[in-house]
N, C-alpha and C positions, 0 to 999 in steps of 0.2 A: 475378206474375211480377216486376213491376216492385218490389212491397213487398220480396219475398224477395230481389231483387238489392240493394235498399238495405239491408236488414238484414245480408245476407252482407258488403258493402262496410264496412259500420259495425264487424261482428265483426273482419274483416281488419285495418281500420285500428287498431282496439283492441289486436289481437294484436301488429302492428308496433309499436306505442308501448310495449307492455309489453316486447317484445324489446330495443327501443331502450334502456329504460330498464335492463334487465338487463344488457345489454351495457356501459351505463355505470357501472353498480355493479362489474361484473367488471373493467372498466379500472382504475376507482378502488382496488379491492382488489389488484389486481396492482401498481399502483404504491406502495401501502402496503407489501406484502410487500418489494419491492425495497429501499424505504428503510429497512425495518426490517432487512434483511439487511445492509444497509451499516452502519446503526449498531451491529448486533450484532458486525461484523467490527472497525470501530473501538474499540468497548468492548472486544473481546478485546485489541486491541493497546494499549489505553490504559496498562494497567500497565507494558509495555515501553518505550513511548514516555518515560513519566515517569521510568523507571530511566535511559533514555539521557539524558535531559536532567538528571538529579538527579547524574550523576557529576561532569560539569564544574561542576555549581553548587557541588558539594561542595569541590571543590579551590578554587574562585573564593572561597569562604566562609573556607576556611583561610588562602588568601594574604592576604585581607583582614585577618585578625586579625595576621598575621605584620607586614604593613605597618604597622598600627597599633603594636604593639611596638617596630619599629624606628623610627618616627617618634618614639615618647616617648624612647628613647634619645636621639636627634638633639637633641631638644628641651631634655633635661638638660645635654648639652654646651653649648648655646647659652645657656643660663641662667647658666653659669659665666663670671665676668667676664673672667678671663684664660684665653685657650685657649692651649695651647703644644702642639707636635708630641709632646711628651713626656707629655702628660696622658694618664693610664691609662683615663680613661673616654671619651676623644676620638679616641684614636689609630685607631680602627676606623671612622669616620665614611665615609671613602671606600669601605670595603668595604660599610658596610650601605647606602650609596646605590647601589653597583653591583648589590648583591644585590635592592633594591627594584625597579630597572629590570627585571631578571630575573623578579622575581614579577609585574609589571605586565605583560610580554610574555606570560607563562604564560597570567594570567587573561586577556589578549584572544584568546589561541587558545581558551580555554574559551568565552568569549563568541560566538566565530565558530562553533564546534561548534554551540552552541544554536540560534544564528541560522539555521544550515543544515537543522538538524533541523526548527525551525518553518517554514522556507521551503519544505521538501520535504513536511511534512504539509499545509500549505495548497494546495501544487500537487497532492499526492494527492486531497484531499478538496474541490476548489473545485466549487462549482455552476455549471455552465454557464448563463449569464445569458439566453443566446439559445438558441431553439429550433433556430437554424441551427447546422449543424457550423462547429467554428472550427478554424484550423490547429492541429496537434498534432505534437508529437515524441514519437515513440514511445520512443526511447531515455532521454528525460528522464523520462517516464512511468514506464518500468520501474525506473530509478534512484531516483526518489522513492519508488515502492512498496517497494523493498528497504530504503532508509533507515527508513521507516516500520515495516516489520516486522522491522527487523533484530535487535531483541531475541529475538524468538521463532526467529529463523533461526540465529543465531551459534553457539550450542552445539550444533545438530543437524545442520547440512550447510554444506558450502562450496559456495560459489556462483562458477561458471565463466561468463563472458560472451563470447561470442563476436559482437560486432556488426558488421554488415555495411554496406556504403554504401547508405543506404535513403533514399528522401525523405520530407519531412514530408507528412501526409495531413490530410484535412478530417475531424474526428470530435467525438465527445461524449467530451472527455478523461477528466472524472472517472468515465465509466461504463467506458472501456478501462483505467483504473487499477484499478476494482474487479475486472475480468476477471483483470488479472494478480495481484492479491492474492489471489483466491479459486484460482487454480491454484498459485501459490507456497505458500499455506498448507496446500492439500492435499498438496503434495509432503512439506512438512516434517512434517505430522501422519502419513503414511504412514511416513516414515524413522523418526520417534520412536516408532511403535508396534512396531518390531523390537526395541528396547531393545539396539542393538549397541553394541560398546564404543568404536568409532571413528565419526567423524562420516561422514555420506552425501554425497552429491553432487546438485547441482541444475546442469544446464547451460542456459544461455538464449542461443538463437542467432538472428539476423535477417538476412534477404537479401531481395532484390525482384529482379523480373522487369519487362516493361513494362505490366503490367497489375495485379499484386498486390504488397504487403509481405507477407513471411511471418515469424512469430514462434514458436519453437519451445520449449517447455519441456519438459525430459526429466530424470527422477530415477533414482536405482538403488535405490529402495524395493521393497516386496514385490509391486507390480504389483497389477493388477485381475483377479480371477476373469473368466474368459472368459464365465461364464453370466450376469453382471450387467452386462457392458460395454455391452449395447444399452439399458440402462436407467439408466445414471449422469447423463443428462440431462434424467429425468425429474423434475417437481416432486415434492417432498417426499420422494424417494428417498434415503436414507442407509444407510451400513453401520456408522454410529458407534453409540455407546450413546444410550440416551434422556438427553436433555437436553446433548449433546455436539455437536450439529450438526442445523440445521433442514431439511437436504435441498434447500436451494434455491440454494446457491452455484453449482453446474454448470448448474442449469436456468437463472439468472438470466444465467450468461457464455453461454450457447447463444443466448438471447435478444437480448443486446447484440450479439453477433457477427453472427448470421445475419438478425435482423429488423431491428435497428436500422442496423446498418452495412453489411448485404447482403454479408457475408464467409462464411467456411467455417470450421469448427471440426474436425477429425479426432482420435482418440484411439487410439493404438497401444500394447497393453499385453500383457506376458506375466509370468504368475506367477513370482515369485524373481528378475525381472530388472529391473522398474522400468516405469514409464510415461512415455509422450511425448504431448504435446498440440501439434499444429501448427495454427496460425490463419492464415487468408489473408485479409486486408483490402485490398478494392480502393483503389487510388491516386486514383482519380476516383470519387466516389460521388455519385450522382443522387438528391436527397432527394424 
């Protein structure tokens, strides 16, 4: 009996060890899938971000060439030994200098646009260095996400923001930014699938009570069929064609909101009328 009990305990210990190892592997796989989804999202947006940066870079380069041309004209005038107000080569020096100042101002604006885009990209994608929740501004996070995704949004939908007076919360900021991106891009892709002649609309609203901060994303896209609404948060479930989606976006969103941040997420949708996601995040989170 004692021998059997010892053997049974050994088998039990071995089973527990195998289960523990399997659980660790599953957690590692889940973490890897989450990171791959984030990289896929950023990769999808990379071309748009490059375009947004390339526009101001283009006119900065053009301005640089123009300044070089104007400076050459001024140098030619300075090289003339006797400069008079009547000199046909030099009478417009003052105009050239004024124009150079205008060009420099335009270039400064271009540099500012690039710096803002890069700053928002860093804010959007920053990796939280600590496992502890850090102070997070929901409005700043949503705004940075909109900037990062703007090239994908601007021709498809108008974004309407109705931001309320909400407190800062403690959160994993980069993960919540991933949530905003997933929901916004789902709305954009849904509206785009309708091939309508006019742009669609995305409404983003925030408000708070004593316990929760609420974030609502609503669109006027095609809506989600009633038959699949209960499955949209399932891992790998997607209605997109092969190669167009991993089916992990909303599953990751659900995990980030409910498991990591102890919040709630609900979807209300009617075919032909659009979709509304409402998220509730606790103002005070106990980790």
